[in-house]
Z-matrix of the N, CA and C atoms (Angstrom, degrees):
N
C 1 1.452
C 2 1.521 1 109.22
N 3 1.306 2 116.81 1 131.36
C 4 1.461 3 122.04 2 -178.50
C 5 1.523 4 110.29 3 -73.20
N 6 1.324 5 114.58 4 141.86
C 7 1.458 6 120.59 5 179.28
C 8 1.535 7 109.93 6 -76.64
N 9 1.317 8 116.21 7 140.28
C 10 1.456 9 120.97 8 177.92
C 11 1.523 10 108.88 9 -81.21
N 12 1.332 11 115.77 10 126.96
C 13 1.458 12 121.96 11 176.93
C 14 1.516 13 108.09 12 -110.82
N 15 1.325 14 115.61 13 138.37
C 16 1.453 15 121.64 14 -175.51
C 17 1.523 16 110.55 15 -126.19
N 18 1.322 17 115.99 16 134.20
C 19 1.465 18 121.38 17 174.88
C 20 1.524 19 107.78 18 -84.82
N 21 1.332 20 115.37 19 131.39
C 22 1.467 21 121.18 20 178.64
C 23 1.523 22 109.44 21 -138.58
N 24 1.336 23 115.62 22 137.99
C 25 1.453 24 119.87 23 174.92
C 26 1.522 25 108.82 24 -71.84
N 27 1.311 26 115.66 25 140.57
C 28 1.448 27 120.73 26 171.26
C 29 1.520 28 106.03 27 -79.29
N 30 1.314 29 117.06 28 138.10
C 31 1.460 30 119.99 29 175.91
C 32 1.522 31 108.72 30 -132.20
N 33 1.316 32 116.23 31 178.93
C 34 1.471 33 120.17 32 -175.62
C 35 1.530 34 112.57 33 -57.33
N 36 1.317 35 117.38 34 -30.06
C 37 1.474 36 119.57 35 -178.30
C 38 1.533 37 112.63 36 -81.23
N 39 1.338 38 117.97 37 -12.01
C 40 1.465 39 120.17 38 -178.36
C 41 1.532 40 113.80 39 -116.57
N 42 1.340 41 117.39 40 7.38
C 43 1.465 42 120.71 41 179.03
C 44 1.524 43 110.81 42 -57.63
N 45 1.323 44 116.68 43 -46.25
C 46 1.468 45 121.10 44 -178.16
C 47 1.526 46 111.47 45 -62.26
N 48 1.320 47 116.85 46 -34.83
C 49 1.459 48 121.33 47 -178.88
C 50 1.532 49 111.28 48 -63.09
N 51 1.315 50 117.55 49 -32.55
C 52 1.459 51 121.61 50 -177.51
C 53 1.524 52 112.63 51 -82.15
N 54 1.320 53 118.56 52 -20.43
C 55 1.467 54 120.12 53 -174.83
C 56 1.531 55 113.92 54 -57.99
N 57 1.336 56 120.98 55 -46.33
C 58 1.473 57 118.36 56 178.93
C 59 1.528 58 112.83 57 -58.60
N 60 1.321 59 117.04 58 -37.94
C 61 1.465 60 121.19 59 176.61
C 62 1.525 61 110.34 60 -61.19
N 63 1.338 62 116.83 61 -49.75
C 64 1.465 63 121.86 62 -178.16
C 65 1.530 64 110.07 63 -63.00
N 66 1.317 65 117.46 64 -43.09
C 67 1.470 66 121.39 65 -179.67
C 68 1.534 67 111.00 66 -61.85
N 69 1.336 68 117.31 67 -35.62
C 70 1.465 69 119.60 68 178.04
C 71 1.525 70 112.18 69 -70.05
N 72 1.321 71 117.64 70 -33.35
C 73 1.464 72 121.70 71 -179.95
C 74 1.524 73 110.53 72 -81.61
N 75 1.341 74 117.19 73 -35.61
C 76 1.465 75 122.68 74 -178.09
C 77 1.529 76 108.13 75 -120.70
N 78 1.335 77 117.14 76 84.70
C 79 1.465 78 119.72 77 -179.25
C 80 1.527 79 111.13 78 -56.25
N 81 1.299 80 116.63 79 138.27
C 82 1.454 81 121.32 80 179.62
C 83 1.518 82 113.91 81 92.54
N 84 1.318 83 117.62 82 -6.51
C 85 1.466 84 120.48 83 178.15
C 86 1.528 85 108.25 84 -67.69
N 87 1.321 86 115.84 85 124.63
C 88 1.466 87 118.85 86 178.04
C 89 1.522 88 109.71 87 -87.41
N 90 1.317 89 114.96 88 156.72
C 91 1.473 90 120.02 89 178.08
C 92 1.526 91 110.03 90 -62.11
N 93 1.326 92 117.50 91 -39.47
C 94 1.470 93 120.71 92 -178.65
C 95 1.528 94 110.91 93 -63.95
N 96 1.322 95 116.19 94 -43.07
C 97 1.471 96 119.34 95 -179.71
C 98 1.531 97 110.42 96 -66.13
N 99 1.338 98 117.77 97 -42.26
C 100 1.464 99 122.10 98 176.58
C 101 1.519 100 110.20 99 -58.88
N 102 1.318 101 117.67 100 -46.07
C 103 1.467 102 121.44 101 -178.71
C 104 1.524 103 110.96 102 -60.88
N 105 1.333 104 117.26 103 -45.14
C 106 1.477 105 119.80 104 178.97
C 107 1.523 106 110.80 105 -60.96
N 108 1.326 107 116.95 106 -45.40
C 109 1.460 108 121.16 107 -179.35
C 110 1.525 109 111.19 108 -60.99
N 111 1.322 110 116.72 109 -53.44
C 112 1.463 111 120.10 110 -172.00
C 113 1.527 112 112.09 111 -70.92
N 114 1.312 113 118.33 112 -35.46
C 115 1.472 114 119.75 113 179.33
C 116 1.520 115 111.49 114 -61.79
N 117 1.330 116 117.57 115 -37.52
C 118 1.461 117 120.41 116 177.09
C 119 1.525 118 111.15 117 -64.42
N 120 1.322 119 117.27 118 -35.25
C 121 1.461 120 121.01 119 -178.84
C 122 1.522 121 113.14 120 -78.25
N 123 1.320 122 117.50 121 -14.81
C 124 1.461 123 120.16 122 -179.26
C 125 1.522 124 112.44 123 -90.50
N 126 1.319 125 117.08 124 -0.94
C 127 1.460 126 121.54 125 178.36
C 128 1.523 127 108.04 126 -109.73
N 129 1.328 128 116.56 127 114.87
C 130 1.460 129 120.62 128 -179.61
C 131 1.519 130 110.33 129 -67.62
N 132 1.328 131 116.07 130 143.26
C 133 1.467 132 120.26 131 176.24
C 134 1.519 133 110.27 132 -70.06
N 135 1.331 134 116.05 133 -34.18
C 136 1.458 135 122.15 134 176.79
C 137 1.525 136 107.09 135 -162.98
N 138 1.340 137 117.71 136 165.83
C 139 1.468 138 119.22 137 178.25
C 140 1.534 139 112.68 138 -61.93
N 141 1.327 140 116.63 139 -22.47
C 142 1.459 141 121.18 140 -178.04
C 143 1.531 142 112.64 141 -91.27
N 144 1.334 143 116.50 142 -6.41
C 145 1.460 144 121.24 143 -178.68
C 146 1.522 145 110.24 144 -129.12
N 147 1.325 146 117.56 145 67.33
C 148 1.466 147 119.15 146 -178.64
C 149 1.527 148 111.42 147 -64.38
N 150 1.303 149 114.71 148 150.33
C 151 1.456 150 120.98 149 173.89
C 152 1.518 151 108.25 150 -150.58
N 153 1.313 152 115.62 151 164.02
C 154 1.454 153 119.55 152 -179.65
C 155 1.509 154 111.35 153 172.53
N 156 1.320 155 114.37 154 -162.35
C 157 1.456 156 122.24 155 177.26
C 158 1.520 157 106.57 156 -129.16
N 159 1.327 158 115.45 157 128.59
C 160 1.463 159 122.33 158 179.35
C 161 1.518 160 108.31 159 -107.84
N 162 1.330 161 115.58 160 137.76
C 163 1.461 162 120.46 161 175.36
C 164 1.524 163 109.23 162 -115.78
N 165 1.312 164 115.15 163 155.43
C 166 1.457 165 122.08 164 170.01
C 167 1.525 166 104.94 165 -114.28
N 168 1.347 167 115.52 166 124.29
C 169 1.462 168 120.76 167 -175.18
C 170 1.520 169 110.32 168 -125.96
N 171 1.331 170 114.52 169 152.04
C 172 1.459 171 118.97 170 174.65
C 173 1.530 172 109.18 171 -85.26
N 174 1.322 173 117.18 172 -178.73
C 175 1.472 174 121.78 173 -176.30
C 176 1.523 175 112.12 174 -61.26
N 177 1.336 176 117.15 175 -27.70
C 178 1.462 177 121.01 176 179.67
C 179 1.530 178 112.27 177 -83.32
N 180 1.336 179 117.68 178 -3.00
C 181 1.463 180 121.38 179 178.71
C 182 1.516 181 113.95 180 88.19
N 183 1.338 182 117.83 181 9.09
C 184 1.468 183 120.92 182 176.99
C 185 1.518 184 109.08 183 -76.11
N 186 1.323 185 116.42 184 133.11
C 187 1.460 186 121.39 185 178.90
C 188 1.517 187 108.78 186 -77.98
N 189 1.335 188 115.59 187 125.86
C 190 1.465 189 121.85 188 -179.09
C 191 1.524 190 112.55 189 -109.21
N 192 1.338 191 117.39 190 -20.37
C 193 1.466 192 121.51 191 174.26
C 194 1.521 193 108.04 192 -161.12
N 195 1.327 194 114.61 193 165.09
C 196 1.464 195 119.36 194 173.56
C 197 1.513 196 109.39 195 -157.39
N 198 1.330 197 114.92 196 161.92
C 199 1.462 198 121.76 197 174.22
C 200 1.518 199 109.16 198 -155.30
N 201 1.339 200 114.57 199 153.20
C 202 1.459 201 121.33 200 173.94
C 203 1.523 202 107.32 201 -94.47
N 204 1.334 203 116.46 202 148.36
C 205 1.466 204 119.88 203 -179.45
C 206 1.512 205 110.20 204 -143.30
N 207 1.339 206 114.24 205 157.37
C 208 1.466 207 121.81 206 174.31
C 209 1.522 208 108.94 207 -156.05
N 210 1.314 209 116.14 208 135.85
C 211 1.467 210 121.09 209 172.56
C 212 1.521 211 106.59 210 -85.82
N 213 1.323 212 115.66 211 129.03
C 214 1.466 213 120.85 212 -178.32
C 215 1.522 214 110.08 213 -128.72
N 216 1.323 215 114.19 214 157.38
C 217 1.464 216 119.85 215 171.41
C 218 1.523 217 107.06 216 -73.98
N 219 1.327 218 116.07 217 144.24
C 220 1.464 219 120.64 218 -179.82
C 221 1.517 220 108.16 219 -135.36
N 222 1.304 221 116.81 220 137.49
C 223 1.455 222 121.82 221 -177.61
C 224 1.528 223 111.83 222 -62.19
N 225 1.305 224 117.86 223 -39.38
C 226 1.462 225 121.76 224 -176.56
C 227 1.526 226 112.44 225 -89.61
N 228 1.308 227 117.44 226 -47.55
C 229 1.466 228 122.45 227 -172.08
C 230 1.529 229 114.49 228 -94.93
N 231 1.305 230 119.26 229 -2.72
C 232 1.460 231 124.57 230 -175.90
C 233 1.532 232 110.58 231 76.38
N 234 1.330 233 117.65 232 -71.01
C 235 1.473 234 121.81 233 176.38
C 236 1.521 235 108.54 234 -123.81
N 237 1.327 236 115.07 235 139.41
C 238 1.458 237 119.93 236 -178.01
C 239 1.526 238 108.85 237 -139.05
N 240 1.332 239 116.63 238 142.07
C 241 1.458 240 121.19 239 175.30
C 242 1.519 241 107.80 240 -94.47
N 243 1.315 242 116.33 241 121.11
C 244 1.464 243 121.61 242 177.89
C 245 1.520 244 108.37 243 -104.51
N 246 1.320 245 116.48 244 126.69
C 247 1.461 246 120.32 245 176.86
C 248 1.527 247 109.11 246 -123.40
N 249 1.320 248 115.69 247 140.25
C 250 1.456 249 121.48 248 178.02
C 251 1.522 250 109.30 249 -152.90
N 252 1.309 251 115.76 250 -176.93
C 253 1.467 252 122.12 251 -175.48
C 254 1.528 253 110.29 252 52.41
N 255 1.326 254 114.68 253 42.25
C 256 1.460 255 120.90 254 -179.83
C 257 1.525 256 108.04 255 -75.05
N 258 1.325 257 115.62 256 125.63
C 259 1.459 258 121.09 257 179.82
C 260 1.520 259 108.70 258 -123.33
N 261 1.327 260 114.83 259 108.22
C 262 1.462 261 121.90 260 176.73
C 263 1.531 262 105.79 261 -129.61
N 264 1.331 263 116.96 262 94.42
C 265 1.465 264 118.96 263 -176.85
C 266 1.530 265 112.07 264 -69.07
N 267 1.296 266 114.70 265 164.98
C 268 1.457 267 121.33 266 -179.54
C 269 1.533 268 108.75 267 -79.38
N 270 1.318 269 116.46 268 91.08
C 271 1.463 270 124.10 269 -179.25
C 272 1.518 271 109.70 270 -122.22
N 273 1.334 272 117.32 271 159.49
C 274 1.468 273 118.47 272 171.51
C 275 1.536 274 109.50 273 -59.17
N 276 1.303 275 117.08 274 139.81
C 277 1.466 276 120.88 275 -178.07
C 278 1.510 277 113.00 276 79.21
N 279 1.316 278 117.02 277 22.04
C 280 1.458 279 121.83 278 -176.22
C 281 1.525 280 112.54 279 -58.26
N 282 1.326 281 117.28 280 -35.34
C 283 1.469 282 120.01 281 179.48
C 284 1.516 283 111.52 282 -60.88
N 285 1.334 284 117.32 283 -42.37
C 286 1.463 285 121.16 284 178.33
C 287 1.525 286 110.99 285 -67.88
N 288 1.321 287 116.76 286 -35.36
C 289 1.477 288 120.79 287 178.20
C 290 1.525 289 108.93 288 -66.04
N 291 1.347 290 117.42 289 -44.55
C 292 1.462 291 120.98 290 176.89
C 293 1.527 292 110.52 291 -59.76
N 294 1.333 293 116.40 292 -46.18
C 295 1.468 294 119.89 293 -178.23
C 296 1.525 295 110.45 294 -60.96
N 297 1.323 296 117.79 295 -41.37
C 298 1.474 297 120.87 296 178.46
C 299 1.518 298 111.27 297 -67.25
N 300 1.318 299 116.87 298 -38.36
C 301 1.470 300 121.44 299 179.76
C 302 1.526 301 110.33 300 -63.51
N 303 1.319 302 116.76 301 -50.51
C 304 1.464 303 120.64 302 -179.44
C 305 1.530 304 110.43 303 -69.32
N 306 1.319 305 117.72 304 -36.21
C 307 1.464 306 120.87 305 176.45
C 308 1.524 307 111.53 306 -60.48
N 309 1.339 308 116.69 307 -41.20
C 310 1.469 309 120.75 308 178.08
C 311 1.527 310 110.48 309 -64.14
N 312 1.332 311 116.99 310 -40.77
C 313 1.469 312 120.57 311 178.62
C 314 1.528 313 110.48 312 -64.40
N 315 1.318 314 116.56 313 -42.08
C 316 1.466 315 119.56 314 -179.86
C 317 1.529 316 111.35 315 -66.28
N 318 1.324 317 118.35 316 -36.26
C 319 1.472 318 120.76 317 175.40
C 320 1.519 319 110.87 318 -65.37
N 321 1.347 320 117.45 319 -41.81
C 322 1.466 321 120.91 320 176.93
C 323 1.520 322 110.66 321 -59.32
N 324 1.334 323 116.68 322 -43.35
C 325 1.462 324 120.61 323 179.77
C 326 1.524 325 110.82 324 -62.27
N 327 1.312 326 116.52 325 -44.62
C 328 1.464 327 120.98 326 -179.51
C 329 1.529 328 111.22 327 -64.03
N 330 1.309 329 117.20 328 -47.20
C 331 1.467 330 122.31 329 -179.82
C 332 1.525 331 111.44 330 -59.05
N 333 1.341 332 116.06 331 -35.37
C 334 1.464 333 120.94 332 -176.31
C 335 1.523 334 113.60 333 -95.34
N 336 1.337 335 117.87 334 11.75
C 337 1.458 336 121.28 335 175.56
C 338 1.511 337 114.26 336 65.84
N 339 1.325 338 117.07 337 32.69
C 340 1.469 339 120.90 338 -178.95
C 341 1.519 340 109.93 339 -85.14
N 342 1.336 341 115.31 340 144.29
C 343 1.450 342 121.14 341 179.18
C 344 1.516 343 113.22 342 -90.39
N 345 1.336 344 117.28 343 -10.59
C 346 1.462 345 120.88 344 -178.19
C 347 1.525 346 109.36 345 -162.97
N 348 1.319 347 114.89 346 167.44
C 349 1.466 348 122.49 347 175.86
C 350 1.515 349 107.65 348 -123.41
N 351 1.318 350 116.68 349 131.90
C 352 1.465 351 122.09 350 174.04
C 353 1.527 352 106.35 351 -108.82
N 354 1.324 353 116.22 352 122.85
C 355 1.461 354 122.20 353 -179.46
C 356 1.515 355 108.08 354 -111.44
N 357 1.336 356 116.82 355 128.28
C 358 1.457 357 121.79 356 179.79
C 359 1.513 358 110.09 357 -114.61
N 360 1.326 359 115.48 358 138.41
C 361 1.456 360 121.75 359 176.92
C 362 1.509 361 109.78 360 -123.97
N 363 1.323 362 115.23 361 144.96
C 364 1.459 363 120.67 362 176.80
C 365 1.509 364 110.93 363 -89.38
N 366 1.320 365 115.82 364 -173.24
C 367 1.456 366 122.02 365 177.93
C 368 1.516 367 110.71 366 -61.44
N 369 1.308 368 115.95 367 152.22
C 370 1.456 369 121.29 368 174.23
C 371 1.513 370 114.20 369 86.17
N 372 1.314 371 118.46 370 5.29
C 373 1.460 372 120.28 371 179.62
C 374 1.517 373 110.02 372 -69.08
N 375 1.317 374 115.84 373 144.61
C 376 1.455 375 121.86 374 174.72
C 377 1.531 376 106.99 375 -72.35
N 378 1.325 377 117.25 376 126.04
C 379 1.460 378 119.79 377 -174.21
C 380 1.518 379 112.29 378 -117.32
N 381 1.294 380 114.45 379 150.68
C 382 1.462 381 121.02 380 172.19
C 383 1.522 382 107.00 381 -97.89
N 384 1.304 383 117.42 382 -177.85
C 385 1.462 384 120.17 383 179.22
C 386 1.520 385 111.82 384 -62.62
N 387 1.325 386 118.21 385 -29.53
C 388 1.455 387 122.07 386 179.42
C 389 1.509 388 112.65 387 -80.63
N 390 1.350 389 117.80 388 8.04
C 391 1.453 390 123.99 389 177.59
C 392 1.519 391 112.72 390 65.89
N 393 1.320 392 117.79 391 28.60
C 394 1.460 393 123.20 392 172.54
C 395 1.520 394 107.64 393 -121.56
N 396 1.318 395 117.64 394 149.77
C 397 1.464 396 117.13 395 172.52
C 398 1.533 397 109.00 396 -54.51
N 399 1.278 398 115.95 397 137.50
C 400 1.462 399 122.98 398 -171.44
C 401 1.529 400 114.05 399 -47.85
N 402 1.338 401 120.58 400 -47.82
C 403 1.470 402 118.44 401 -177.54
C 404 1.526 403 114.33 402 -61.53
N 405 1.327 404 118.42 403 -33.23
C 406 1.466 405 120.18 404 -176.98
C 407 1.521 406 112.66 405 -68.66
N 408 1.320 407 117.16 406 -36.33
C 409 1.456 408 120.39 407 -179.88
C 410 1.517 409 111.73 408 -58.26
N 411 1.322 410 117.26 409 -37.00
C 412 1.457 411 121.60 410 179.21
C 413 1.514 412 113.58 411 -80.44
N 414 1.337 413 118.17 412 -5.39
C 415 1.465 414 122.31 413 -178.44
C 416 1.519 415 111.89 414 -106.99
N 417 1.337 416 117.22 415 14.55
C 418 1.452 417 120.21 416 175.54
C 419 1.519 418 115.43 417 91.41
N 420 1.329 419 119.06 418 5.01
C 421 1.454 420 121.58 419 179.46
C 422 1.517 421 109.56 420 -87.59
N 423 1.324 422 115.91 421 143.85
C 424 1.459 423 121.37 422 177.28
C 425 1.507 424 109.26 423 -126.31
N 426 1.309 425 115.41 424 157.44
C 427 1.455 426 120.66 425 177.10
C 428 1.516 427 108.37 426 -71.29
N 429 1.326 428 116.87 427 133.19
C 430 1.449 429 120.85 428 -178.19
C 431 1.524 430 108.99 429 -145.80
N 432 1.301 431 115.53 430 120.04
C 433 1.452 432 120.19 431 177.16
C 434 1.511 433 112.88 432 82.38
N 435 1.304 434 114.51 433 179.62
C 436 1.453 435 122.23 434 179.81
C 437 1.520 436 107.08 435 -136.14
N 438 1.288 437 116.00 436 137.33
C 439 1.458 438 120.96 437 176.23
C 440 1.512 439 107.23 438 -126.16
N 441 1.315 440 117.56 439 134.11
C 442 1.462 441 122.57 440 -178.95
C 443 1.535 442 109.49 441 -110.13
N 444 1.314 443 115.47 442 157.35
C 445 1.458 444 121.39 443 -177.37
C 446 1.520 445 108.26 444 -142.41
N 447 1.329 446 117.09 445 135.43
C 448 1.454 447 121.77 446 175.73
C 449 1.518 448 107.91 447 -135.29
N 450 1.318 449 116.62 448 123.49
C 451 1.460 450 120.96 449 176.86
C 452 1.523 451 108.00 450 -81.17
N 453 1.317 452 116.90 451 128.16
C 454 1.456 453 122.47 452 -179.93
C 455 1.520 454 109.88 453 -90.63
N 456 1.313 455 115.60 454 149.20
C 457 1.463 456 120.20 455 176.87
C 458 1.520 457 108.81 456 -65.67
N 459 1.321 458 116.34 457 137.87
C 460 1.465 459 121.01 458 179.36
C 461 1.514 460 109.78 459 -70.14
N 462 1.317 461 115.37 460 136.03
C 463 1.452 462 121.65 461 176.29
C 464 1.509 463 107.46 462 -118.20
N 465 1.312 464 117.59 463 140.19
C 466 1.462 465 119.94 464 -179.07
C 467 1.514 466 109.45 465 -63.62
N 468 1.328 467 115.32 466 140.00
C 469 1.455 468 120.98 467 178.54
C 470 1.501 469 114.80 468 81.62
N 471 1.342 470 118.27 469 7.28
C 472 1.456 471 120.27 470 179.18
C 473 1.519 472 109.51 471 -64.78
N 474 1.307 473 117.55 472 133.18
C 475 1.464 474 122.30 473 -176.52
C 476 1.516 475 111.09 474 -58.55
N 477 1.330 476 115.90 475 132.19
C 478 1.458 477 121.40 476 174.12
C 479 1.510 478 114.41 477 82.76
N 480 1.349 479 118.21 478 -3.94
C 481 1.456 480 119.24 479 -176.70
C 482 1.519 481 111.07 480 -79.61
N 483 1.320 482 118.17 481 -45.78
C 484 1.461 483 123.65 482 -178.97
C 485 1.518 484 112.19 483 53.05
N 486 1.320 485 117.63 484 18.99
C 487 1.448 486 121.37 485 177.71
C 488 1.518 487 114.73 486 71.40
N 489 1.319 488 118.40 487 4.12
C 490 1.460 489 120.72 488 -178.69
C 491 1.514 490 109.87 489 -83.89
N 492 1.287 491 115.70 490 140.64
C 493 1.458 492 121.83 491 174.60
C 494 1.519 493 107.42 492 -127.42
N 495 1.289 494 115.61 493 142.25
C 496 1.456 495 120.62 494 176.06
C 497 1.515 496 107.12 495 -97.62
N 498 1.324 497 116.30 496 128.30
C 499 1.456 498 119.97 497 175.01
C 500 1.523 499 107.82 498 -71.59
N 501 1.298 500 116.90 499 123.09
C 502 1.460 501 120.25 500 -178.29
C 503 1.512 502 109.42 501 -84.73
N 504 1.307 503 115.30 502 124.59
C 505 1.453 504 120.30 503 176.96
C 506 1.520 505 108.48 504 -81.34
N 507 1.322 506 117.92 505 161.80
C 508 1.464 507 119.34 506 176.57
C 509 1.519 508 111.55 507 -60.22
N 510 1.338 509 117.26 508 -22.06
C 511 1.459 510 121.18 509 -179.16
C 512 1.508 511 111.83 510 -79.66
N 513 1.340 512 118.16 511 -23.36
C 514 1.456 513 120.46 512 -177.19
C 515 1.522 514 111.54 513 75.89
N 516 1.314 515 116.16 514 -178.23
C 517 1.454 516 120.85 515 -177.70
C 518 1.513 517 112.76 516 -70.09
N 519 1.305 518 117.29 517 -33.23
C 520 1.456 519 118.23 518 -174.06
C 521 1.514 520 112.84 519 -79.38
N 522 1.318 521 117.85 520 -23.22
C 523 1.465 522 122.58 521 -179.95
C 524 1.514 523 111.73 522 39.68
N 525 1.308 524 115.95 523 40.03
C 526 1.452 525 120.89 524 -176.95
C 527 1.499 526 112.30 525 -78.20
């Protein structure tokens, strides 16, 4: 019998519950850094631009995946759902976890009147030949556009740094 997976919004009362999951996916993540990140995502910029963190949980309430999302204005599509910081660890039943994760994102897009979904992945994502994480290619997603990233040298006193560094795992943040 297949396990029932449920999409649930992370809220202020469940931030702590997600930290062990995040720490396992992103070794070196401190509780303070997680709290700063997630609290910013739980405050909408406006009623027309919702954002937050969505989790996928099993019947026992264990978090099996999560992603951050925000509805943004888009020049071409009018409204677009942007999702990033996708964490889907390598667990048994990973295909079903991926399907539930993407299904939750697609429902969010539909509910918010979005014309498209933009999915972002960090370094270390598992890629197929089409340069997309393998599960997305089979779900109708295609590679679109190019995004570049440059890590800047740390400078003392930089706002928000607090001297904390996250140890990057070979899987990266997206663990796709």
